[in-house]
N, C-alpha and C positions, 0 to 999 in steps of 0.2 A: 398461539404459539403455546409447544407445552414446552418449562422446563428438562434440564436433561434429566437422565430417566437415574435412580441412583441406584438400580439393580436391575441387568436385566440375566432372561435366563431358559427353562420352563418349568412351565407348571406339569403336575405328571395324574392321572390316576388312575392305577395298575396300569394298563395298557393304553392307554389315552393319553397322549402329552403334546402340544401346542407351548408355540416361543409367547414367552409373553420379558412384560414393563413394570417394574416397580416404581410410582413416586411415592414424594410422598404428603398427605392428601392436607397438613397442614402445613405454616410458614408466619415466618414472623419478620418478613420485611417495608411491610411497614410499621412497627416498630420502633420509639424511636430510641435512639445509642446515639451516646457521649465514647467521644476521642480521649484520651488523659493528652493533657497539650499545656508544652511551661508556662507556667503564666503570668514568665517577665516576656514570653518574646511572644509569645501566643502560634509557634512551632508545638507542631502534632511531634508529640517520641513514640520512639521504637522501642523494640521490645529485644535484649538481647540472650541468651541462650552461655552465660555462663559454666566453668569448667568451679564444682564445691570447693574443692582443690586447692586448683594454683589460680582463680580464680580473672585465669585468660578467659576472653572469651570465644566463645565457641564458633566457628564457619561452618552453614551449612549442611557443608560434601562433610562435615566432621560427624553429623548427628547424628547418631544410632539409642537403636533401641537395645535392652537389657529386661531381664531378673533380678532383683537379687536372692541368691542364695545363704548370703548369710549379710555380718552388717555390713556394710561400704564393700563386697563383694558380687559381684555381681555378672549372669554370661551372659555377649552377646549375639545377640539375634538379629539376621538380617532377617532384608526381605523373602533372600528369593528363598529364606530357613522356613515363611513362616507362609512362602505357598506354596512349598516340599507339602502342605499338611492339607494332601487333599480330600476331602470328602464330599458325597454326591451330595450333597444340599450347599454344594459352594457351585453346580452350575443349576443344581434343578431343586423347584421347590413340591419334594412328592406329598400328596396328603398321607400322612399315615393311618387316622382313624376321622370318626365324626361326634361327635357328642348332643346333650344338649343345650339349647342358646343359657339355659338359665340357671348355668351348674356352672359354669365361669364365675370365681367370684370378680368384682371390680375392684378390688388391689392387682392383684394380675394382669388387665389392660394394662398394655403400656402405648409404643406412637401408630397413628393411622399412618397405612402405604392405601393408593390407589392402585387395584393391580391391573393393567388391559393386556391382549393381546396382537403383536409383536410385530405388524404384519400384516398381509391378505391369508398367508401362509395355514394359521394357525386357528383362523375367523370361526370356521362349523368350527371344529373343535374344543375349543373356551365357548364357545356356546351352546354345548353337549352339557359341560359340564358343570357354567352357572346353571346352565335350566334344571336340572337336574337336581342338584343343592337347593333352590326356589320350593320344591316339593316338596325336600321336611326342615323342619322346623331343627336342623339343628347344626354348626356351627361343624367346617371342617380343620383340623389339625393337622399342623405341616411345619416342620423343618427347611431352615436360611439358614445362609457366612452371610451374614455381612458388618463390614469391618473389622474381620478377622474372629467373627464370632458365632457363633452357628445359637442364630434366634428361633424358637417354638414360635408361630402364630397362629392365630386362627384365623381361617378365611367365609367370612361372608359372599350369598347376592346380595352387591350394592347398583338400583337400576340397569344400565346396558352394562355395567362391570364387574368388579369382584370385589370390593374391601376385605385385609388382610393385614388386621395386628399383629404387632410383635407384642408379644406378652414373657411376663418375667418370673425366672424358674423364682421352683417353693426359698432358696436359699436366698430370693434376691426382694423376703416380703416378711417385713416381721413382725412375729407372735403378738397379736395382741395382748393376751393377755400381762403381760409386761407393762402395758402402761392402762389397762384399765382392770388388775386385780389391785391394788389398794383402793378404788373409788367405793365412794362408800354406797349401800342402800340403804338413805333412810326413812322411814313410813312418813308416807304423806293420803291425802285423808281422798274420797272418789271426788264431795267437788271441785275440790282441785285438777285436776284429769280431767272433770270434765265440761271443767273451764276453760282450759289451755287447750283441753280438744274444737271446741268451740272456736275457737281464735285461726285454729289451723282452717277449720273450714271454712271463713270470715278472707281469706288466705290461696285459699284454692286458685289452679292455675293446670297454664300445661306451657311443657319445656317449650321458649323460640330462640335461637341463640341472636331473636336480629335485636326485637325485642331487648335487650341487656347489652348499656354505653361498655368501655375502659375506658373509664372518669378522669383512674390517672393517667393517659395516656394522653384523653382532651383533654388536664389540668399543663403536662407537659411540653405541648402541644405549644398553651396562649405561654407559655413562662420563654421559650425559646421565642413565640414570634416576641412579644414584649421583650425581650434583653438584645433581640438583634436588633430592631429600630431604637436601642438607647434610655429605656426605663430603667427607673429604679424598681429591683424589686423588693419588700417588704413583705415579710411571715406575717399574717394574724396570727392576731392574739386568742391566746388559746383559752377557751371560756372554763373561772373556777369551779377546784371539784365542791364538791357538795357532800360534808358529811352526814349528809338524809337519809334515812332509814325508814322507808315501805314494809309493809311486810307484804308477804306475796303472792296469799291469801286477792288481801286488796290492790296490788298493781294487773293477776288474770282476771280482776273485775275494772279493772279502770281501759283495761287495755283490747278485753272487752268491748269496751262503754267511746271505743277512742282516741278515749283522754289518757296516756299513757305520757313522760314523757321524761326523752333518752338520755335529758344528764340526771336524773335519780332512779338508778338500779336496784335493780330489789332482790333483795336481801330474802336468805330464806326462817324464818322464826316460826316457832312449832306456834298455831293456832287455837286456841278453843274451841271448834263448830255451831256451838251451841253463847256463845256469846261473840262468835264475827263482824253480824251486823252494828254493835256497841264498836269494838275494837274500828272496824273500816270505818265509821263517822266519826274519829275522834280522829287515824290515820291520817282523814281528808283532811282534814280541821285546820293538821300541824303543817300538814302541805298544803292548802292556800295558804297561810302567816306568813308559810316562810317564803313562797312565794314573792 
């Protein structure tokens, strides 16, 4: 049985329109969740809204929205007033245009939704739009109002339905130069790059989400089972940090041979290419002695 639709309305391509429903394509219902409790009584805690000035508890019927126009001064906005902001995208996903798939920067991708026909009446129109899109390696861009915000969505065929992914606006994506601008550009030898490339080749694979497990989630479930059974939980001892420093070239060579140890992180040091074999031998000897 399908969950409750997140949004219902119409999908429109020029003069072709069909009723559709939008469902979240991801879920967190199986994720381990904790509640806040009173550690003395074991009872669950309830959160209350409190007036920031008077300190009095505010009841549900007294709660509302407000926009701060000055420090501590708010303009109240009621639900009816929000509903008065009528846009076509409130009830219609109107496809604006189509863009090449590879032009959409992954940083703009937000949340995925399944777009399906709502009822039998629009099945034919839905199929026409879907199949026409399959013939083009392009993604449809449209707008829709979700949770009182107009969102840009990218729509593309997925099986017998459509996948609609909400996109972030340009002002919501931070400029990478703010974070990458101070990264230094050291001189790296060609040999190091080639060794690193060989390591990448040995780890080449294909993406399959089913092959990855949430190890932290599994550990949380195990923790809850043990605690519910009355067992005492003790944190494992953390491995001691070592001060050993090995040469970056040595680390690359050891990684390629499958002998790299995670407890000894590699640090970048300058290496003379002609003396690399001797340094590698000395570094390996030091590494064995430390072990």
